[in-house]
N, C-alpha and C positions, 0 to 999 in steps of 0.2 A: 714672374715679371718682376724683376728688384724696382726701385726708384729711380735708377739711369736706364733702365731697361725701354726699347722704343713700346707704343702703342701696339697693340692688337686691335687689327679690324677685319668686322665680319659683313658680309654684306650678305642679307636674304638671307639670315643664317648659315652661312658658308664662308670660309676664310675667303677671303676679299683677295682679288688678283691685282695685277696691275692693269688689264685690260680692263677688270669690271671697274675700276675706278675711275681711270681716264673720263669716261663722260663728266664725271661729277666736278672735274676740275672747277666748274663756271657753271654748276649747279646751283642759281640763287636763289631759284623756285623754290624753299624748302624749310621745313620747320625741325624743332625740335624739344628735347627735356635732358636737362644732366642733371647727376647725383653723384650721392658717394655711398656707396656700398660697403657693408662693416660687417665681416662674418656670413659674406654672403647674403646679407637680408637690407630690405631697402625702407628707409621709413617714408612716411607717403605714397607708397608706390600706387593706392589709388589715385591718387591726383596727378601723377605721371601717365597712367592711363588715359585716364580724362582729356589729361591735356592734349597728348596725343591724338586720344579720338576726335575732338573736338576742330583742334586746328586745321585737321587733314578734311574734315569734311568741308570747312571754312573754305581750303586752299583747294582742295581735290575733288569738291564732292562728295567723296567717298572715305571711306576709314578701312586701315585693314584689322580684321577679325579680331579680336583678343586675346585669342589664345595662339594666335599666331605671332603677336609681340611677345607672349611673355614665354613661348616657345623659345624664339629668337634671343630673349635677352638669358634664359636660361643655357643655352648655348655658347651664348659668349663669356657667360659669369664663369662657367665648368673649364673654359680656357685659360683661367687665369687665378690669381692669391683671392684668398676672401675679403680681402679689404682694397679696396679700388674705388676710382674715377671712372662713370658710366656715363658715354654718350647717346642717346638713339636719335639719330635723325630719319626723319621719312620728308622723300623727295619724287618724284616724278620724272620717270624715264626719260620724259618726253620734253622734259629739257625748259628752258626759257624763252620767252617771247616768239610762244606759240600758244592756240589755243587749244591743238590738238590734245586729245585726253587718253591716259595711259594708267594703268592700276599701281599705284604709289609702289615704291618698294623702302624699304630701314636697311640702314646703314648703321650697324654696333661698333663704339668705339670705345676699347678700355684703357686706362692708365692707373699711374702710380696716385694713390688716395692723397687727397690734398685737406685742409683744415683753415685756408687760406689767413689772408694778414691777421696780425695780432691787434694794430691799432693804438690807439685811438688813432683818426682817418681825418686828415683836413678836406672837404670838399669844396671846388669852384662852385659856387652858382652860376648855370651856363642857360638859356633860354633854348629849349630845345623839345620836338612832340616826335614820336615815334609815329610810322605809319601801322597804321592795324597793330597799335598798342597792347591788345590784350594777346596776340598772338606771338611767342616764341619764336619769331623767322633770322633766317641765317640772312649774312648779306649785309650787313649795319656797318658801311665805312664809317658810319656821323658818332657811334659810339666810340669808338676805337680813335678818329679826330679829336673826338672832343674829348676823351682820356689822354692822350698824348699832348693836346693844348694846356687841361689843367697844370700836368706837373711840370711844363715846361715855363709855369707861370708861379711854381713852387707847390703847388695844392697834391695831393694826395690820390682825386680822383673828381670827379664832375658828379653835381647833381643838377636834375634838369626842373625848370621852371615852366610852365605850361602857358597858353596864352593871353591866361587869367594870372596870372603873375604867384601861380599855385604849385608847391614843390609836388612833384609827381614820384619818382623813380631816381635813380642815377643809371651811371651806367648799366655795370652788370648785377646792379642791385635792387632791393624795395629797401624803403624806407620805411622805420619807424620812431616815432618820437615819444616824447614821457613827460607827462606837465604834473609829475608829483603823486599822483595816484594813479591815472590809468596810462593806461599806452593808447597813443593817437597815432591810427590809419590815416595819410593821406589823402587828403579827395580828390583825386584828377583819374584820370581815363591813364587808367597802368596796366603793366604784365605783374597779374597776382601769383608771384612763384608759389612753389609748389612748400618752402620752405613757411612761407606767410601760411600758407592757409595749412598747415601744420600746428604754427606755435598760435594762428587763431584759434583753430578748436579746443587746443590742448588748455589755452591759458583761459579761454571761457569754463574747461572743466576742472581747472583749477578754482572756478571763481575768481579770476581775475579781472578788475574792468578795463572795458576796449571802449572807443570810440573812432567814428570816422569824422573829419573836421578837416576845412581847406587849411594849409598853413603855409603860410608866407615869408618873406627875409623879413619882412615888421614883427612878425610874430616870434620869433627865434628868440630873442630875451625873456619873452615870459616863459620859455619852455624849461626843463629841469632834466633834457638829457636828449640826446638820440642816437641811433643806428645802422647799419646798412647790415642785409642779412641776404645770402642767397645757397645754389646748394649745399655752399661748401661750409657754411656755418649759418648759428640762427641768431647771430650777433655781433658785430665789430663796433667799437665805441667811437661815437666822431666827436672831433673837438673841437671840428670848426666848421661853419658851410659861410663861405664868404670872408666876409668879413666880422661877424658874430662868435664868440666864443658859448662856450655849450658847456656843461656840467657833464661829467664821464659816469653819473650814475649809476655805481656797482650794483644795486640794488635792483635797476631796472634790466640791466643788463644779466644779471642771477635769475631774474625772471623768465628772460625771455632763452635761455640757456636749459633751464627747468621744463620748461613748457616745452623744448622740443626733445629733452631727454625722456619725458612721458609718452612718447608716441613709440608704441612697440612695431619694431621693423617685422617686415614679412618677406619670404623668400618670392619670387618670380613664378 
């Protein structure tokens, strides 16, 4: 698979067919996890598997066996190069707008690897709260709409403010802040990203101070840096949120990347 080649899609461990994919065209009741595979290995695989398990229990009342999920991931990886992007989506064949029960299915899509934007980014500050914020679910039209609106206003992306006026997360990113001594994670209802989980446990292993605290627009000038992270990258610098300029903070970014690189990748 070259960078210009189309994605490869597997449905329940087999190459997907048009007939098999057709019912999923409007399947919005689903959840997923996204990861970068390097050398056939994945950082934070345990976090991805737990995300799929817990979200499935919440949305569908049951979860696929972990050994089956691992098997489907291995099948998809065998079909592609050693370095790629992978998205695993769990869905109900019963579809949307029904209370019917069905065994969940697993859709695995692979494509070219990605490292995300280089930054630094400017983020619009936008009031928005996601439904079931702790679940990485599909069909979130608001995130794309707010991204497009932010870009139209001259920003690169959007950061979200909850009903209490606290920063929570960004469209497809977790937020991280730096006070000059500690990494500050925003106190709010968020999706705890797998990269965030990796960075937090490895920062702890490195002895780097971390704290969870409310971050508001008024509090931004007192901070020494900000970054966004997701499955593409452990840290992209943010130089402005709303009208507030922020230092790029190279030491902060170096710590985030060092923590991520300390995580030993594993094979499914």
